[in-house]
GUMAR-10628 format. One line per field, with one value per residue (C-alpha): residue in one letter; x, y, z. Coordinates in steps of 0.1 Angstrom, whole numbers. Layout:
% GUMAR-10628
aa	(a/...);
X	(X/...);
Y	(Y/...);
Z	(Z/...);
% end
This chain:
% GUMAR-10628
aa	(x/x/x/x/x/x/x/x/x/x/x/x/x/x/x/x/x/x/x/x/x/x/x/x/x/x/x/x/x/x/x/x/x/x/x/x/x/x/x/x/x/x/x/x/x/x/x/x/x/x/x/x/x/x/x/x/x/x/x/x/x/x/x/x/x/x/x/x/x/x/x/x/x/x/x/x/x/x/x/x/x/x/x/x/x/x/x/x/x/x/x/x/x/x/x/x/x/x/x/x/x/x/x/x/x/x/x/x/x/x/x/x/x/x/x/x/x/x/x/x/x/x/x/x/x/x/x/x/x/x/x/x/x/x/x/x/x/x/x/x/x/x/x/x/x/x/x/x/x/x/x/x/x/x/x/x/x/x/x/x/x/x/x/x/x/x/x/x/x/x/x/x/x/x/x/x/x/x/x/x/x/x/x/x/x/x/x/x/x/x/x/x/x/x/x/x/x/x/x/x/x/x/x/x/x/x/x/x/x/x/x/x/x/x/x/x/x/x/x/x/x/x/x/x/x/x/x/x/x/x/x/x/x/x/x/x/x/x/x/x/x/x/x/x/x/x/x/x/x/x/x/x/x/x/x/x/x/x/x/x/x/x/x/x/x/x/x/x/x/x/x/x/x/x/x/x/x/x/x/x/x/x/x/x/x/x/x/x/x/x/x/x/x/x/x/x/x/x/x/x/x/x/x/x/x/x/x/x/x/x/x/x/x/x/x/x/x/x/x/x/x/x/x/x/x/x/x/x/x/x/x/x/x/x/x/x/x/x/x/x/x/x/x/x/x/x/x/x/x/x/x/x/x/x/x/x/x/x/x/x/x/x/x/x/x/x/x/x/x/x/x/x/x/x/x/x/x/x/x/x/x/x/x/x/x/x/x/x/x);
X	(1067/1057/1055/1081/1069/1097/1097/1098/1063/1052/1068/1044/1027/991/971/979/992/1027/1054/1088/1119/1144/1144/1159/1147/1137/1099/1085/1053/1043/1035/1007/991/983/945/926/927/900/889/876/841/838/804/801/775/804/809/793/773/779/761/757/790/789/810/828/818/788/814/827/792/779/808/807/770/777/805/784/755/778/794/759/748/780/792/811/830/834/815/816/844/850/878/912/937/964/977/976/1014/1016/991/1010/1042/1023/1011/1046/1059/1032/1044/1080/1072/1050/1078/1103/1083/1059/1079/1059/1026/1039/1051/1016/1001/1021/995/967/956/976/946/941/978/982/950/962/995/976/955/986/1003/973/971/1008/1007/978/995/1027/1008/1005/1035/1061/1090/1068/1040/1044/1035/1002/970/934/931/958/937/906/925/937/900/890/917/903/868/883/900/867/851/876/897/929/955/987/996/996/961/953/963/938/911/917/913/880/867/874/861/830/849/830/847/836/865/890/873/872/910/915/894/917/946/926/922/960/963/944/937/965/944/916/893/874/880/851/870/902/882/870/906/917/889/897/935/935/901/893/920/899/869/890/906/876/862/896/903/868/847/850/822/814/806/768/766/759/784/788/804/834/835/834/864/883/875/886/920/925/916/939/968/964/960/992/1010/998/1010/1044/1049/1037/1071/1079/1045/1047/1083/1084/1048/1032/1005/989/968/956/922/925/896/917/948/927/912/947/958/978/978/988/1020/1029/1030/1048/1073/1077/1064/1096/1104/1129/1166/1156/1147/1117/1081/1058/1033/1005/1018/1024/988/975/995/982/947/954/972/942/919/941/943/906/904/928/906/875/892/902/869/864/899/888/859/881/888/915/942/937/941/978/988/960/970/1006/997/976/1002/1031/1013/1001/1037/1045/1023/1044/1075/1060/1054/1090/1102/1084/1059/1085/1074/1093/1129/1126/1109/1091/1099/1097/1130/1134/1140/1108/1089/1101/1094/1058/1051/1045/1020/1002/1002/988/960/952/951/933/906/892/861/838/804);
Y	(-494/-466/-430/-409/-376/-352/-344/-307/-309/-317/-290/-283/-299/-311/-288/-255/-242/-226/-222/-237/-219/-243/-265/-298/-316/-305/-305/-323/-304/-313/-348/-335/-316/-345/-350/-382/-407/-396/-432/-431/-418/-397/-409/-407/-396/-378/-354/-321/-302/-265/-245/-208/-196/-191/-165/-161/-184/-198/-218/-236/-241/-258/-281/-291/-302/-322/-340/-346/-359/-384/-394/-402/-421/-442/-444/-477/-471/-452/-452/-484/-483/-503/-529/-512/-517/-514/-545/-546/-546/-515/-497/-506/-492/-460/-457/-462/-435/-411/-420/-413/-379/-371/-382/-360/-328/-331/-350/-342/-349/-381/-393/-388/-409/-439/-441/-446/-478/-487/-480/-446/-436/-446/-428/-396/-398/-402/-371/-352/-360/-349/-316/-309/-318/-293/-266/-270/-261/-224/-221/-243/-235/-237/-216/-189/-214/-225/-212/-216/-242/-263/-262/-272/-303/-310/-308/-332/-356/-353/-362/-393/-403/-401/-421/-449/-441/-426/-414/-425/-447/-418/-409/-446/-444/-416/-435/-465/-443/-429/-465/-470/-438/-416/-388/-361/-345/-310/-300/-312/-291/-262/-264/-263/-231/-217/-223/-204/-175/-173/-170/-137/-124/-105/-84/-91/-62/-79/-106/-125/-126/-138/-164/-180/-182/-198/-223/-232/-238/-251/-257/-281/-304/-308/-319/-343/-360/-361/-393/-410/-398/-406/-395/-411/-437/-423/-389/-385/-348/-331/-341/-305/-295/-318/-308/-271/-276/-292/-262/-238/-255/-252/-215/-210/-226/-206/-173/-182/-189/-155/-136/-153/-147/-111/-97/-126/-125/-88/-88/-119/-122/-88/-105/-91/-117/-92/-76/-40/-30/-41/-22/10/5/7/37/15/12/-12/8/4/-33/-32/-8/-27/-4/2/33/51/44/22/-10/-15/-19/10/12/11/-22/-36/-29/-43/-75/-80/-78/-104/-128/-126/-136/-166/-177/-176/-200/-224/-222/-229/-260/-275/-290/-308/-324/-342/-358/-375/-412/-417/-428/-397/-371/-370/-358/-332/-319/-318/-296/-273/-268/-264/-240/-219/-215/-197/-169/-168/-165/-136/-118/-127/-110/-78/-84/-79/-103/-82/-88/-119/-152/-166/-203/-229/-246/-283/-287/-268/-289/-321/-308/-302/-337/-351/-323/-332/-368/-360/-339/-368/-394/-372/-352/-323/-318/-348/-347);
Z	(446/469/456/475/491/499/536/530/517/552/573/601/629/623/645/628/596/594/569/564/575/560/529/538/506/471/466/435/435/400/411/433/405/383/383/386/358/333/329/365/372/404/415/453/478/495/465/475/449/445/472/478/492/530/548/581/609/589/568/599/613/582/578/615/613/581/599/630/609/592/625/639/608/607/643/638/605/573/540/519/493/462/462/463/435/461/479/517/517/495/517/548/532/524/560/573/549/563/598/589/576/606/629/612/610/639/664/695/679/664/698/711/683/697/725/699/684/653/630/647/644/608/599/616/596/563/571/580/547/527/546/541/504/501/520/500/468/479/503/488/465/434/449/423/396/413/397/407/380/397/429/410/397/433/444/417/429/464/452/434/467/486/458/465/434/447/422/440/469/495/484/487/524/529/509/531/562/548/546/583/598/592/575/555/525/533/557/530/504/528/533/496/495/522/498/471/496/499/461/460/495/514/538/562/571/600/625/610/577/595/614/582/570/603/600/564/569/605/621/592/606/638/617/597/627/651/637/640/675/687/716/750/754/788/774/771/762/728/701/689/722/714/677/686/710/681/659/687/690/653/654/685/668/636/654/673/640/627/657/656/619/615/604/581/564/558/546/524/512/516/536/568/586/612/611/598/621/651/639/635/669/684/662/638/601/574/568/605/600/567/582/615/642/661/681/659/668/698/681/703/695/701/730/705/690/725/735/702/707/742/728/701/725/749/720/711/747/750/720/737/769/748/735/768/779/746/747/779/760/734/736/762/738/716/744/748/713/714/749/738/708/729/757/733/710/739/750/718/730/762/740/721/754/765/734/744/716/690/662/636/644/667/662/692/697/724/732/728/765/774/749/765/799/789/778/813/820/788/797/832/817/793/820/846/826/845/824/821/804);
% end
């Protein structure tokens, strides 16, 4: 029988990492911490040996070129896998469960996957589920019980999945996806490292530090999904252009999450995902963020905060702009969900501006009506690409 995954484990849309604001179902996180069966060997060319630790944008660059190299070497499929111990019927049930979760918690993105081939759609759902299970380890109801050792065990389990030895049936769906597409393990490992960062790091001194975090928790998703979405056969330009656009979209989405959730992160988690050097540049301090920089007795943000937010929003919008040309180079059936995510996430920045940059006492959101109204625009952009290589 299929292993049930509580939907609350999968609370966000695929392109960027955000946190739950409701708990519709209890989360059985212990099930995700069980390591691979010790009887299994984890021998795979995909397992990455320990390397000198990279920092900042170098982390993203190294992973991107690993993924491109594998994509070039295996243009028509994934790495060979050993025979699965899961029956086709069980795998199909697992994929459908992944689809149900994606549908419930990433409705717009799920709708877009309906234009993909069945294999593409199911593979995207499997990646989504793995990412959300990973995210839930450090941001779920049992996050205070998670230790670095638990993440080590989760990483061992990932290696087993890439070696064709998944622990449970949902891991089996991901392993099956890996067998079909040229997916490298590095972005998955980098995402787990992003979870490790959340266990101990609550401040970021420079934008380069924050950029690395954004890549690890969101940009990695672009690298994971690129082989599934595919590049348009008519595109003859360099492959890194398309991959860099996917990374830019992940960064843009995560920066948007950060700007939307400044007050919540400070109040509830004592985390400030804003570069300290940027705050100082605008005459602000860590205490200003923790104390919510409102003009006394007026309940309005200060001019310093308003100027600071304008700068941050401009940076996020530039990342969205950097992503646009690459989206047009994806396979036609993959463009709509990506354009939907780009347009809808960018509208969150508009909502922050509409709230007069108050992300302490107000939560910026895009109404359901506006989301639905954006879908035809996303479809038009997908069908009529403006940037062709």
